N, CA, C, O and the ligand as a Tripos MOL2 file, in Angstrom:
@<TRIPOS>MOLECULE
protein
  297   295    75     0     0
PROTEIN
NO_CHARGES

@<TRIPOS>ATOM
      1 N         -63.4430  -51.5830   26.8200 N.3       1 MET1
      2 CA        -62.9860  -52.0320   25.4960 C.3       1 MET1
      3 C         -62.7380  -50.8230   24.5940 C.2       1 MET1
      4 O         -63.6730  -50.3300   23.9630 O.2       1 MET1
      5 N         -61.4970  -50.3380   24.5210 N.am      2 SER2
      6 CA        -61.2550  -49.1350   23.7720 C.3       2 SER2
      7 C         -60.4380  -49.3990   22.5040 C.2       2 SER2
      8 O         -60.2070  -48.4830   21.7150 O.2       2 SER2
      9 N         -60.0030  -50.6400   22.3100 N.am      3 ALA3
     10 CA        -59.2320  -50.9580   21.1110 C.3       3 ALA3
     11 C         -60.0940  -51.0370   19.8920 C.2       3 ALA3
     12 O         -61.1980  -51.5820   19.9360 O.2       3 ALA3
     13 N         -59.6060  -50.5020   18.8060 N.am      4 GLU4
     14 CA        -60.3170  -50.5780   17.5370 C.3       4 GLU4
     15 C         -59.3020  -50.7710   16.4050 C.2       4 GLU4
     16 O         -58.1240  -50.4290   16.5140 O.2       4 GLU4
     17 N         -59.8230  -51.3330   15.3190 N.am      5 THR5
     18 CA        -58.9530  -51.5510   14.1880 C.3       5 THR5
     19 C         -59.0140  -50.3680   13.1950 C.2       5 THR5
     20 O         -60.0840  -49.9260   12.7770 O.2       5 THR5
     21 N         -57.8380  -49.8950   12.8500 N.am      6 ARG6
     22 CA        -57.7910  -48.7980   11.8800 C.3       6 ARG6
     23 C         -56.5670  -48.9200   11.0110 C.2       6 ARG6
     24 O         -55.6920  -49.7400   11.2860 O.2       6 ARG6
     25 N         -56.4850  -48.1080    9.9490 N.am      7 SER7
     26 CA        -55.3910  -48.1730    9.0380 C.3       7 SER7
     27 C         -54.2850  -47.2240    9.3910 C.2       7 SER7
     28 O         -54.5370  -46.0590    9.7020 O.2       7 SER7
     29 N         -53.0590  -47.7010    9.3490 N.am      8 CYS8
     30 CA        -51.8990  -46.8550    9.6320 C.3       8 CYS8
     31 C         -51.7930  -45.7250    8.5600 C.2       8 CYS8
     32 O         -51.9320  -45.9710    7.3620 O.2       8 CYS8
     33 N         -51.5520  -44.5340    9.0240 N.am      9 GLN9
     34 CA        -51.5000  -43.4060    8.0900 C.3       9 GLN9
     35 C         -50.1730  -43.3560    7.3040 C.2       9 GLN9
     36 O         -50.0180  -42.5160    6.4170 O.2       9 GLN9
     37 N         -49.2560  -44.2130    7.6090 N.am     10 ALA10
     38 CA        -47.9750  -44.2660    6.8890 C.3      10 ALA10
     39 C         -47.9040  -45.3850    5.9190 C.2      10 ALA10
     40 O         -47.4890  -45.1820    4.7780 O.2      10 ALA10
     41 N         -48.2930  -46.5740    6.3220 N.am     11 CYS11
     42 CA        -48.1570  -47.7970    5.4500 C.3      11 CYS11
     43 C         -49.5220  -48.4150    5.1860 C.2      11 CYS11
     44 O         -49.6030  -49.4030    4.4570 O.2      11 CYS11
     45 N         -50.5550  -47.8930    5.7290 N.am     12 TRP12
     46 CA        -51.9790  -48.3480    5.4790 C.3      12 TRP12
     47 C         -52.1740  -49.8000    5.8830 C.2      12 TRP12
     48 O         -53.0700  -50.4680    5.3670 O.2      12 TRP12
     49 N         -51.3650  -50.2920    6.7830 N.am     13 THR13
     50 CA        -51.6130  -51.6060    7.3390 C.3      13 THR13
     51 C         -52.6310  -51.4830    8.4700 C.2      13 THR13
     52 O         -52.5780  -50.5510    9.2720 O.2      13 THR13
     53 N         -53.5560  -52.4400    8.5180 N.am     14 GLU14
     54 CA        -54.5260  -52.4250    9.5830 C.3      14 GLU14
     55 C         -53.8720  -52.8380   10.9010 C.2      14 GLU14
     56 O         -53.1080  -53.8010   10.9690 O.2      14 GLU14
     57 N         -54.1930  -52.0950   11.9170 N.am     15 PHE15
     58 CA        -53.6080  -52.3690   13.2240 C.3      15 PHE15
     59 C         -54.6350  -52.0870   14.3070 C.2      15 PHE15
     60 O         -55.6130  -51.3850   14.0520 O.2      15 PHE15
     61 N         -54.4460  -52.6020   15.4770 N.am     16 THR16
     62 CA        -55.3310  -52.3280   16.5900 C.3      16 THR16
     63 C         -54.8650  -51.1470   17.4070 C.2      16 THR16
     64 O         -53.8160  -51.2100   18.0480 O.2      16 THR16
     65 N         -55.6300  -50.0690   17.3930 N.am     17 ALA17
     66 CA        -55.2320  -48.8870   18.0650 C.3      17 ALA17
     67 C         -55.5610  -49.0530   19.6030 C.2      17 ALA17
     68 O         -56.6890  -49.3540   19.9940 O.2      17 ALA17
     69 N         -54.5510  -48.8460   20.3900 N.am     18 THR18
     70 CA        -54.7590  -48.9510   21.8340 C.3      18 THR18
     71 C         -55.1820  -47.6630   22.4300 C.2      18 THR18
     72 O         -55.7440  -47.6320   23.5250 O.2      18 THR18
     73 N         -54.9150  -46.5520   21.7100 N.am     19 THR19
     74 CA        -55.3770  -45.2390   22.1950 C.3      19 THR19
     75 C         -56.1180  -44.5560   21.0200 C.2      19 THR19
     76 O         -55.7820  -44.7790   19.8570 O.2      19 THR19
     77 N         -57.1120  -43.7360   21.3360 N.am     20 PRO20
     78 CA        -57.9090  -43.0690   20.3110 C.3      20 PRO20
     79 C         -57.0900  -42.1900   19.3690 C.2      20 PRO20
     80 O         -57.4600  -41.9990   18.2100 O.2      20 PRO20
     81 N         -55.9720  -41.6550   19.8730 N.am     21 THR21
     82 CA        -55.1500  -40.7560   19.0640 C.3      21 THR21
     83 C         -54.1330  -41.4670   18.2050 C.2      21 THR21
     84 O         -53.4760  -40.8380   17.3750 O.2      21 THR21
     85 N         -53.9900  -42.7610   18.3860 N.am     22 LYS22
     86 CA        -52.9710  -43.5040   17.6330 C.3      22 LYS22
     87 C         -53.3770  -43.6350   16.2010 C.2      22 LYS22
     88 O         -54.4610  -44.1450   15.9180 O.2      22 LYS22
     89 N         -52.5260  -43.1830   15.2540 N.am     23 ILE23
     90 CA        -52.8670  -43.3120   13.8560 C.3      23 ILE23
     91 C         -51.8240  -44.0750   13.0420 C.2      23 ILE23
     92 O         -51.9780  -44.2820   11.8390 O.2      23 ILE23
     93 N         -50.7530  -44.4890   13.7360 N.am     24 TYR24
     94 CA        -49.7170  -45.2610   13.0810 C.3      24 TYR24
     95 C         -49.5870  -46.6190   13.7680 C.2      24 TYR24
     96 O         -49.7970  -46.7380   14.9750 O.2      24 TYR24
     97 N         -49.2360  -47.6500   12.9770 N.am     25 CYS25
     98 CA        -49.1990  -48.9820   13.5310 C.3      25 CYS25
     99 C         -48.0220  -49.2110   14.4590 C.2      25 CYS25
    100 O         -48.0430  -50.0940   15.3160 O.2      25 CYS25
    101 N         -46.9750  -48.3790   14.2650 N.am     26 SER26
    102 CA        -45.7450  -48.6170   15.0800 C.3      26 SER26
    103 C         -45.0080  -47.2970   15.2020 C.2      26 SER26
    104 O         -45.3230  -46.3220   14.5210 O.2      26 SER26
    105 N         -44.0200  -47.2870   16.0860 N.am     27 ASP27
    106 CA        -43.1680  -46.0990   16.2560 C.3      27 ASP27
    107 C         -42.3890  -45.8350   14.9790 C.2      27 ASP27
    108 O         -42.0770  -44.6930   14.6430 O.2      27 ASP27
    109 N         -42.0880  -46.9020   14.2870 N.am     28 ARG28
    110 CA        -41.3040  -46.7560   13.0630 C.3      28 ARG28
    111 C         -42.1200  -45.9320   12.0560 C.2      28 ARG28
    112 O         -41.5980  -44.9840   11.4700 O.2      28 ARG28
    113 N         -43.3630  -46.2790   11.8580 N.am     29 CYS29
    114 CA        -44.2190  -45.5240   10.9050 C.3      29 CYS29
    115 C         -44.4200  -44.0880   11.3920 C.2      29 CYS29
    116 O         -44.4280  -43.1540   10.5900 O.2      29 CYS29
    117 N         -44.5810  -43.9170   12.6860 N.am     30 ARG30
    118 CA        -44.7760  -42.5850   13.2340 C.3      30 ARG30
    119 C         -43.5760  -41.7350   12.9680 C.2      30 ARG30
    120 O         -43.7170  -40.5830   12.5570 O.2      30 ARG30
    121 N         -42.3870  -42.2680   13.1920 N.am     31 LYS31
    122 CA        -41.1720  -41.4720   12.9670 C.3      31 LYS31
    123 C         -40.9720  -41.2540   11.4820 C.2      31 LYS31
    124 O         -40.5130  -40.1940   11.0560 O.2      31 LYS31
    125 N         -41.3230  -42.2800   10.6820 N.am     32 HIS32
    126 CA        -41.1450  -42.1180    9.2370 C.3      32 HIS32
    127 C         -42.0210  -40.9900    8.7410 C.2      32 HIS32
    128 O         -41.5570  -40.1510    7.9690 O.2      32 HIS32
    129 N         -43.2620  -40.9420    9.1560 N.am     33 ALA33
    130 CA        -44.1570  -39.8880    8.7320 C.3      33 ALA33
    131 C         -43.6700  -38.5620    9.2410 C.2      33 ALA33
    132 O         -43.7700  -37.5600    8.5330 O.2      33 ALA33
    133 N         -43.1320  -38.5190   10.4780 N.am     34 TRP34
    134 CA        -42.6570  -37.2710   11.0110 C.3      34 TRP34
    135 C         -41.4580  -36.7640   10.2670 C.2      34 TRP34
    136 O         -41.3270  -35.5640   10.0240 O.2      34 TRP34
    137 N         -40.5340  -37.7200    9.8840 N.am     35 GLU35
    138 CA        -39.3480  -37.3400    9.1270 C.3      35 GLU35
    139 C         -39.7790  -36.8100    7.7440 C.2      35 GLU35
    140 O         -39.2080  -35.8320    7.2620 O.2      35 GLU35
    141 N         -40.7330  -37.4140    7.1320 N.am     36 GLN36
    142 CA        -41.1810  -37.0230    5.8140 C.3      36 GLN36
    143 C         -41.7360  -35.6000    5.9060 C.2      36 GLN36
    144 O         -41.4720  -34.7570    5.0500 O.2      36 GLN36
    145 N         -42.5250  -35.3510    6.9860 N.am     37 ARG37
    146 CA        -43.1260  -34.0290    7.0870 C.3      37 ARG37
    147 C         -42.0760  -32.9450    7.4210 C.2      37 ARG37
    148 O         -42.1390  -31.8170    6.9340 O.2      37 ARG37
    149 N         -41.1120  -33.3380    8.2710 N.am     38 LYS38
    150 CA        -40.0200  -32.4290    8.5890 C.3      38 LYS38
    151 C         -39.1810  -32.1000    7.3720 C.2      38 LYS38
    152 O         -38.7730  -30.9580    7.1600 O.2      38 LYS38
    153 N         -38.9320  -33.1350    6.5720 N.am     39 HIS39
    154 CA        -38.1250  -32.9560    5.3620 C.3      39 HIS39
    155 C         -38.8460  -32.0010    4.3920 C.2      39 HIS39
    156 O         -38.2100  -31.1040    3.8390 O.2      39 HIS39
    157 N         -40.1340  -32.1760    4.1810 N.am     40 SER40
    158 CA        -40.8320  -31.3610    3.2420 C.3      40 SER40
    159 C         -40.9930  -29.9280    3.7290 C.2      40 SER40
    160 O         -41.0960  -28.9930    2.9340 O.2      40 SER40
    161 N         -41.0130  -29.7700    5.0750 N.am     41 ASP41
    162 CA        -41.1500  -28.4030    5.6530 C.3      41 ASP41
    163 C         -39.8470  -27.6490    5.4710 C.2      41 ASP41
    164 O         -39.8710  -26.4720    5.1110 O.2      41 ASP41
    165 N         -38.6990  -28.2960    5.7100 N.am     42 THR42
    166 CA        -37.4290  -27.6220    5.6600 C.3      42 THR42
    167 C         -36.9280  -27.4620    4.2110 C.2      42 THR42
    168 O         -36.1200  -26.5770    3.9290 O.2      42 THR42
    169 N         -37.4030  -28.3090    3.3090 N.am     43 ALA43
    170 CA        -36.9140  -28.2670    1.9290 C.3      43 ALA43
    171 C         -37.1610  -26.9160    1.2980 C.2      43 ALA43
    172 O         -36.3450  -26.4680    0.4930 O.2      43 ALA43
    173 N         -38.2230  -26.2660    1.6190 N.am     44 ALA44
    174 CA        -38.5750  -24.9980    1.0020 C.3      44 ALA44
    175 C         -37.7610  -23.8590    1.6190 C.2      44 ALA44
    176 O         -37.3790  -22.9160    0.9250 O.2      44 ALA44
    177 N         -37.4960  -23.9520    2.9340 N.am     45 THR45
    178 CA        -36.8390  -22.8690    3.6250 C.3      45 THR45
    179 C         -35.3200  -22.9770    3.5360 C.2      45 THR45
    180 O         -34.6370  -21.9540    3.5220 O.2      45 THR45
    181 N         -34.7850  -24.1740    3.4760 N.am     46 VAL46
    182 CA        -33.3470  -24.3750    3.4520 C.3      46 VAL46
    183 C         -32.7020  -23.7260    2.2330 C.2      46 VAL46
    184 O         -31.6260  -23.1360    2.3210 O.2      46 VAL46
    185 N         -33.3840  -23.8480    1.0900 N.am     47 THR47
    186 CA        -32.7740  -23.3210   -0.1520 C.3      47 THR47
    187 C         -32.6960  -21.8000   -0.0750 C.2      47 THR47
    188 O         -31.8080  -21.1830   -0.6640 O.2      47 THR47
    189 N         -33.6340  -21.2030    0.6560 N.am     48 GLU48
    190 CA        -33.5860  -19.7200    0.7610 C.3      48 GLU48
    191 C         -32.5500  -19.2200    1.7700 C.2      48 GLU48
    192 O         -31.9210  -18.1780    1.5880 O.2      48 GLU48
    193 N         -32.3960  -20.0140    2.8520 N.am     49 ALA49
    194 CA        -31.5170  -19.5930    3.9360 C.3      49 ALA49
    195 C         -30.0510  -19.8880    3.5560 C.2      49 ALA49
    196 O         -29.1270  -19.3390    4.1550 O.2      49 ALA49
    197 N         -29.8590  -20.7340    2.5870 N.am     50 ARG50
    198 CA        -28.5190  -21.1770    2.1860 C.3      50 ARG50
    199 C         -27.7650  -20.0230    1.4320 C.2      50 ARG50
    200 O         -28.3080  -19.4370    0.4950 O.2      50 ARG50
    201 N         -26.5820  -19.7340    1.8380 N.am     51 PRO51
    202 CA        -25.7970  -18.6900    1.0560 C.3      51 PRO51
    203 C         -25.3700  -19.2240   -0.2590 C.2      51 PRO51
    204 O         -25.2930  -20.4410   -0.4290 O.2      51 PRO51
    205 N         -25.0790  -18.3480   -1.2260 N.am     52 PRO52
    206 CA        -24.6060  -18.8170   -2.5610 C.3      52 PRO52
    207 C         -23.3110  -19.5630   -2.4150 C.2      52 PRO52
    208 O         -22.5340  -19.2890   -1.5000 O.2      52 PRO52
    209 N         -23.0500  -20.5590   -3.3560 N.am     53 ALA53
    210 CA        -21.8900  -21.3760   -3.2670 C.3      53 ALA53
    211 C         -20.6080  -20.6440   -3.3930 C.2      53 ALA53
    212 O         -19.6210  -20.9860   -2.7430 O.2      53 ALA53
    213 N         -20.6010  -19.5890   -4.2610 N.am     54 HIS54
    214 CA        -19.3610  -18.8760   -4.5050 C.3      54 HIS54
    215 C         -18.9130  -17.9540   -3.3330 C.2      54 HIS54
    216 O         -17.7860  -17.4590   -3.3240 O.2      54 HIS54
    217 N         -19.7930  -17.7430   -2.3760 N.am     55 SER55
    218 CA        -19.4420  -16.8760   -1.2390 C.3      55 SER55
    219 C         -18.6010  -17.6250   -0.2190 C.2      55 SER55
    220 O         -17.9820  -17.0350    0.6660 O.2      55 SER55
    221 N         -18.5980  -18.9700   -0.3750 N.am     56 ARG56
    222 CA        -17.8460  -19.8110    0.5820 C.3      56 ARG56
    223 C         -16.7350  -20.5500   -0.1460 C.2      56 ARG56
    224 O         -17.0280  -21.5070   -0.8630 O.2      56 ARG56
    225 N         -15.4450  -20.1480    0.0050 N.am     57 PRO57
    226 CA        -14.3550  -20.8660   -0.6190 C.3      57 PRO57
    227 C         -14.2050  -22.2600   -0.0310 C.2      57 PRO57
    228 O         -14.4900  -22.4610    1.1500 O.2      57 PRO57
    229 N         -13.7710  -23.2130   -0.8160 N.am     58 PRO58
    230 CA        -13.5990  -24.5610   -0.3290 C.3      58 PRO58
    231 C         -12.4750  -24.5940    0.6900 C.2      58 PRO58
    232 O         -11.4880  -23.8760    0.5330 O.2      58 PRO58
    233 N         -12.5940  -25.3840    1.7020 N.am     59 PRO59
    234 CA        -11.5170  -25.4560    2.7580 C.3      59 PRO59
    235 C         -10.2570  -26.0930    2.1890 C.2      59 PRO59
    236 O         -10.2900  -27.1280    1.5230 O.2      59 PRO59
    237 N          -9.0830  -25.3860    2.4990 N.am     60 VAL60
    238 CA         -7.8250  -25.8550    2.0000 C.3      60 VAL60
    239 C          -7.1830  -26.7410    3.1330 C.2      60 VAL60
    240 O          -7.0940  -26.3220    4.2880 O.2      60 VAL60
    241 N          -6.7630  -27.9180    2.7670 N.am     61 PRO61
    242 CA         -6.0970  -28.8000    3.7900 C.3      61 PRO61
    243 C          -4.8660  -28.0850    4.3890 C.2      61 PRO61
    244 O          -4.0600  -27.5110    3.6560 O.2      61 PRO61
    245 N          -4.7370  -28.1250    5.6770 N.am     62 ALA62
    246 CA         -3.6800  -27.4150    6.3940 C.3      62 ALA62
    247 C          -2.3080  -27.8860    5.9350 C.2      62 ALA62
    248 O          -1.3690  -27.0900    5.9140 O.2      62 ALA62
    249 N          -2.1660  -29.1260    5.5750 N.am     63 ARG63
    250 CA         -0.8440  -29.6930    5.1880 C.3      63 ARG63
    251 C          -0.3650  -29.0400    3.9140 C.2      63 ARG63
    252 O           0.8130  -28.6920    3.8180 O.2      63 ARG63
    253 N          -1.2520  -28.8530    2.9040 N.am     64 ILE64
    254 CA         -0.8940  -28.2630    1.6700 C.3      64 ILE64
    255 C          -0.6650  -26.7470    1.8290 C.2      64 ILE64
    256 O           0.2660  -26.1810    1.2560 O.2      64 ILE64
    257 N          -1.5250  -26.1210    2.6070 N.am     65 ALA65
    258 CA         -1.4240  -24.6750    2.7870 C.3      65 ALA65
    259 C          -0.0970  -24.3170    3.5110 C.2      65 ALA65
    260 O           0.5030  -23.2860    3.2090 O.2      65 ALA65
    261 N           0.3420  -25.1270    4.4210 N.am     66 ALA66
    262 CA          1.5540  -24.8520    5.1990 C.3      66 ALA66
    263 C           2.7830  -25.2400    4.4070 C.2      66 ALA66
    264 O           3.8480  -24.6620    4.6290 O.2      66 ALA66
    265 N           2.6900  -26.1740    3.5090 N.am     67 ASN67
    266 CA          3.8570  -26.6340    2.8120 C.3      67 ASN67
    267 C           3.5100  -26.7360    1.2920 C.2      67 ASN67
    268 O           3.2330  -27.8300    0.7990 O.2      67 ASN67
    269 N           3.5270  -25.5940    0.5570 N.am     68 PRO68
    270 CA          3.1070  -25.5820   -0.8140 C.3      68 PRO68
    271 C           4.2070  -25.9610   -1.7750 C.2      68 PRO68
    272 O           4.4640  -25.2310   -2.7320 O.2      68 PRO68
    273 N           4.8570  -27.0710   -1.5490 N.am     69 SER69
    274 CA          5.8770  -27.5190   -2.5330 C.3      69 SER69
    275 C           5.2630  -28.4300   -3.5420 C.2      69 SER69
    276 O           4.4790  -29.3010   -3.1670 O.2      69 SER69
    277 N           5.5850  -28.2750   -4.8550 N.am     70 PRO70
    278 CA          4.9700  -29.0770   -5.9310 C.3      70 PRO70
    279 C           5.1580  -30.5550   -5.7860 C.2      70 PRO70
    280 O           4.2970  -31.3370   -6.1890 O.2      70 PRO70
    281 N           6.2950  -30.9600   -5.2040 N.am     71 SER71
    282 CA          6.5820  -32.4120   -5.1100 C.3      71 SER71
    283 C           5.6540  -33.1310   -4.1670 C.2      71 SER71
    284 O           5.3960  -34.3250   -4.3170 O.2      71 SER71
    285 N           5.1430  -32.3820   -3.1740 N.am     72 SER72
    286 CA          4.2820  -33.0520   -2.2240 C.3      72 SER72
    287 C           2.8660  -33.2700   -2.7870 C.2      72 SER72
    288 O           2.0880  -34.0650   -2.2610 O.2      72 SER72
    289 N           2.5570  -32.5400   -3.8730 N.am     73 LEU73
    290 CA          1.2370  -32.6750   -4.4180 C.3      73 LEU73
    291 C           1.1720  -33.8210   -5.4310 C.2      73 LEU73
    292 O           0.0870  -34.3590   -5.6530 O.2      73 LEU73
    293 N           2.3030  -34.2210   -6.0620 N.am     74 CYS74
    294 CA          2.2330  -35.1980   -7.1440 C.3      74 CYS74
    295 C           2.6060  -36.5930   -6.6840 C.2      74 CYS74
    296 O           2.5950  -37.5300   -7.4820 O.2      74 CYS74
    297 ZN        -47.5710  -48.4770    9.6310 Zn       75 ZN75
@<TRIPOS>BOND
     1     1     2 1
     2     2     3 1
     3     3     4 2
     4     3     5 am
     5     5     6 1
     6     6     7 1
     7     7     8 2
     8     7     9 am
     9     9    10 1
    10    10    11 1
    11    11    12 2
    12    11    13 am
    13    13    14 1
    14    14    15 1
    15    15    16 2
    16    15    17 am
    17    17    18 1
    18    18    19 1
    19    19    20 2
    20    19    21 am
    21    21    22 1
    22    22    23 1
    23    23    24 2
    24    23    25 am
    25    25    26 1
    26    26    27 1
    27    27    28 2
    28    27    29 am
    29    29    30 1
    30    30    31 1
    31    31    32 2
    32    31    33 am
    33    33    34 1
    34    34    35 1
    35    35    36 2
    36    35    37 am
    37    37    38 1
    38    38    39 1
    39    39    40 2
    40    39    41 am
    41    41    42 1
    42    42    43 1
    43    43    44 2
    44    43    45 am
    45    45    46 1
    46    46    47 1
    47    47    48 2
    48    47    49 am
    49    49    50 1
    50    50    51 1
    51    51    52 2
    52    51    53 am
    53    53    54 1
    54    54    55 1
    55    55    56 2
    56    55    57 am
    57    57    58 1
    58    58    59 1
    59    59    60 2
    60    59    61 am
    61    61    62 1
    62    62    63 1
    63    63    64 2
    64    63    65 am
    65    65    66 1
    66    66    67 1
    67    67    68 2
    68    67    69 am
    69    69    70 1
    70    70    71 1
    71    71    72 2
    72    71    73 am
    73    73    74 1
    74    74    75 1
    75    75    76 2
    76    75    77 am
    77    77    78 1
    78    78    79 1
    79    79    80 2
    80    79    81 am
    81    81    82 1
    82    82    83 1
    83    83    84 2
    84    83    85 am
    85    85    86 1
    86    86    87 1
    87    87    88 2
    88    87    89 am
    89    89    90 1
    90    90    91 1
    91    91    92 2
    92    91    93 am
    93    93    94 1
    94    94    95 1
    95    95    96 2
    96    95    97 am
    97    97    98 1
    98    98    99 1
    99    99   100 2
   100    99   101 am
   101   101   102 1
   102   102   103 1
   103   103   104 2
   104   103   105 am
   105   105   106 1
   106   106   107 1
   107   107   108 2
   108   107   109 am
   109   109   110 1
   110   110   111 1
   111   111   112 2
   112   111   113 am
   113   113   114 1
   114   114   115 1
   115   115   116 2
   116   115   117 am
   117   117   118 1
   118   118   119 1
   119   119   120 2
   120   119   121 am
   121   121   122 1
   122   122   123 1
   123   123   124 2
   124   123   125 am
   125   125   126 1
   126   126   127 1
   127   127   128 2
   128   127   129 am
   129   129   130 1
   130   130   131 1
   131   131   132 2
   132   131   133 am
   133   133   134 1
   134   134   135 1
   135   135   136 2
   136   135   137 am
   137   137   138 1
   138   138   139 1
   139   139   140 2
   140   139   141 am
   141   141   142 1
   142   142   143 1
   143   143   144 2
   144   143   145 am
   145   145   146 1
   146   146   147 1
   147   147   148 2
   148   147   149 am
   149   149   150 1
   150   150   151 1
   151   151   152 2
   152   151   153 am
   153   153   154 1
   154   154   155 1
   155   155   156 2
   156   155   157 am
   157   157   158 1
   158   158   159 1
   159   159   160 2
   160   159   161 am
   161   161   162 1
   162   162   163 1
   163   163   164 2
   164   163   165 am
   165   165   166 1
   166   166   167 1
   167   167   168 2
   168   167   169 am
   169   169   170 1
   170   170   171 1
   171   171   172 2
   172   171   173 am
   173   173   174 1
   174   174   175 1
   175   175   176 2
   176   175   177 am
   177   177   178 1
   178   178   179 1
   179   179   180 2
   180   179   181 am
   181   181   182 1
   182   182   183 1
   183   183   184 2
   184   183   185 am
   185   185   186 1
   186   186   187 1
   187   187   188 2
   188   187   189 am
   189   189   190 1
   190   190   191 1
   191   191   192 2
   192   191   193 am
   193   193   194 1
   194   194   195 1
   195   195   196 2
   196   195   197 am
   197   197   198 1
   198   198   199 1
   199   199   200 2
   200   199   201 am
   201   201   202 1
   202   202   203 1
   203   203   204 2
   204   203   205 am
   205   205   206 1
   206   206   207 1
   207   207   208 2
   208   207   209 am
   209   209   210 1
   210   210   211 1
   211   211   212 2
   212   211   213 am
   213   213   214 1
   214   214   215 1
   215   215   216 2
   216   215   217 am
   217   217   218 1
   218   218   219 1
   219   219   220 2
   220   219   221 am
   221   221   222 1
   222   222   223 1
   223   223   224 2
   224   223   225 am
   225   225   226 1
   226   226   227 1
   227   227   228 2
   228   227   229 am
   229   229   230 1
   230   230   231 1
   231   231   232 2
   232   231   233 am
   233   233   234 1
   234   234   235 1
   235   235   236 2
   236   235   237 am
   237   237   238 1
   238   238   239 1
   239   239   240 2
   240   239   241 am
   241   241   242 1
   242   242   243 1
   243   243   244 2
   244   243   245 am
   245   245   246 1
   246   246   247 1
   247   247   248 2
   248   247   249 am
   249   249   250 1
   250   250   251 1
   251   251   252 2
   252   251   253 am
   253   253   254 1
   254   254   255 1
   255   255   256 2
   256   255   257 am
   257   257   258 1
   258   258   259 1
   259   259   260 2
   260   259   261 am
   261   261   262 1
   262   262   263 1
   263   263   264 2
   264   263   265 am
   265   265   266 1
   266   266   267 1
   267   267   268 2
   268   267   269 am
   269   269   270 1
   270   270   271 1
   271   271   272 2
   272   271   273 am
   273   273   274 1
   274   274   275 1
   275   275   276 2
   276   275   277 am
   277   277   278 1
   278   278   279 1
   279   279   280 2
   280   279   281 am
   281   281   282 1
   282   282   283 1
   283   283   284 2
   284   283   285 am
   285   285   286 1
   286   286   287 1
   287   287   288 2
   288   287   289 am
   289   289   290 1
   290   290   291 1
   291   291   292 2
   292   291   293 am
   293   293   294 1
   294   294   295 1
   295   295   296 2
@<TRIPOS>SUBSTRUCTURE
     1 MET1         2 RESIDUE 1 A MET
     2 SER2         6 RESIDUE 1 A SER
     3 ALA3        10 RESIDUE 1 A ALA
     4 GLU4        14 RESIDUE 1 A GLU
     5 THR5        18 RESIDUE 1 A THR
     6 ARG6        22 RESIDUE 1 A ARG
     7 SER7        26 RESIDUE 1 A SER
     8 CYS8        30 RESIDUE 1 A CYS
     9 GLN9        34 RESIDUE 1 A GLN
    10 ALA10       38 RESIDUE 1 A ALA
    11 CYS11       42 RESIDUE 1 A CYS
    12 TRP12       46 RESIDUE 1 A TRP
    13 THR13       50 RESIDUE 1 A THR
    14 GLU14       54 RESIDUE 1 A GLU
    15 PHE15       58 RESIDUE 1 A PHE
    16 THR16       62 RESIDUE 1 A THR
    17 ALA17       66 RESIDUE 1 A ALA
    18 THR18       70 RESIDUE 1 A THR
    19 THR19       74 RESIDUE 1 A THR
    20 PRO20       78 RESIDUE 1 A PRO
    21 THR21       82 RESIDUE 1 A THR
    22 LYS22       86 RESIDUE 1 A LYS
    23 ILE23       90 RESIDUE 1 A ILE
    24 TYR24       94 RESIDUE 1 A TYR
    25 CYS25       98 RESIDUE 1 A CYS
    26 SER26      102 RESIDUE 1 A SER
    27 ASP27      106 RESIDUE 1 A ASP
    28 ARG28      110 RESIDUE 1 A ARG
    29 CYS29      114 RESIDUE 1 A CYS
    30 ARG30      118 RESIDUE 1 A ARG
    31 LYS31      122 RESIDUE 1 A LYS
    32 HIS32      126 RESIDUE 1 A HIS
    33 ALA33      130 RESIDUE 1 A ALA
    34 TRP34      134 RESIDUE 1 A TRP
    35 GLU35      138 RESIDUE 1 A GLU
    36 GLN36      142 RESIDUE 1 A GLN
    37 ARG37      146 RESIDUE 1 A ARG
    38 LYS38      150 RESIDUE 1 A LYS
    39 HIS39      154 RESIDUE 1 A HIS
    40 SER40      158 RESIDUE 1 A SER
    41 ASP41      162 RESIDUE 1 A ASP
    42 THR42      166 RESIDUE 1 A THR
    43 ALA43      170 RESIDUE 1 A ALA
    44 ALA44      174 RESIDUE 1 A ALA
    45 THR45      178 RESIDUE 1 A THR
    46 VAL46      182 RESIDUE 1 A VAL
    47 THR47      186 RESIDUE 1 A THR
    48 GLU48      190 RESIDUE 1 A GLU
    49 ALA49      194 RESIDUE 1 A ALA
    50 ARG50      198 RESIDUE 1 A ARG
    51 PRO51      202 RESIDUE 1 A PRO
    52 PRO52      206 RESIDUE 1 A PRO
    53 ALA53      210 RESIDUE 1 A ALA
    54 HIS54      214 RESIDUE 1 A HIS
    55 SER55      218 RESIDUE 1 A SER
    56 ARG56      222 RESIDUE 1 A ARG
    57 PRO57      226 RESIDUE 1 A PRO
    58 PRO58      230 RESIDUE 1 A PRO
    59 PRO59      234 RESIDUE 1 A PRO
    60 VAL60      238 RESIDUE 1 A VAL
    61 PRO61      242 RESIDUE 1 A PRO
    62 ALA62      246 RESIDUE 1 A ALA
    63 ARG63      250 RESIDUE 1 A ARG
    64 ILE64      254 RESIDUE 1 A ILE
    65 ALA65      258 RESIDUE 1 A ALA
    66 ALA66      262 RESIDUE 1 A ALA
    67 ASN67      266 RESIDUE 1 A ASN
    68 PRO68      270 RESIDUE 1 A PRO
    69 SER69      274 RESIDUE 1 A SER
    70 PRO70      278 RESIDUE 1 A PRO
    71 SER71      282 RESIDUE 1 A SER
    72 SER72      286 RESIDUE 1 A SER
    73 LEU73      290 RESIDUE 1 A LEU
    74 CYS74      294 RESIDUE 1 A CYS
    75 ZN75       297 GROUP 0 **** ****
């Protein structure tokens, strides 16, 4: 008899843990918690690794770049 009732670490719903290491009631909560943790981990590093906006010009559509006639724009 290894099952025990505990609270999910993501939604705090009581569930029956089938394994001692299980801390979430479902895969959905496990993934949700993992995504939250991943998001908070990358949020701090992404802003530093990101190049400044002005260093990257916006992409020009090939159709306008190849045929720069004013009539096609209006
Ligand atoms: Zn849950």
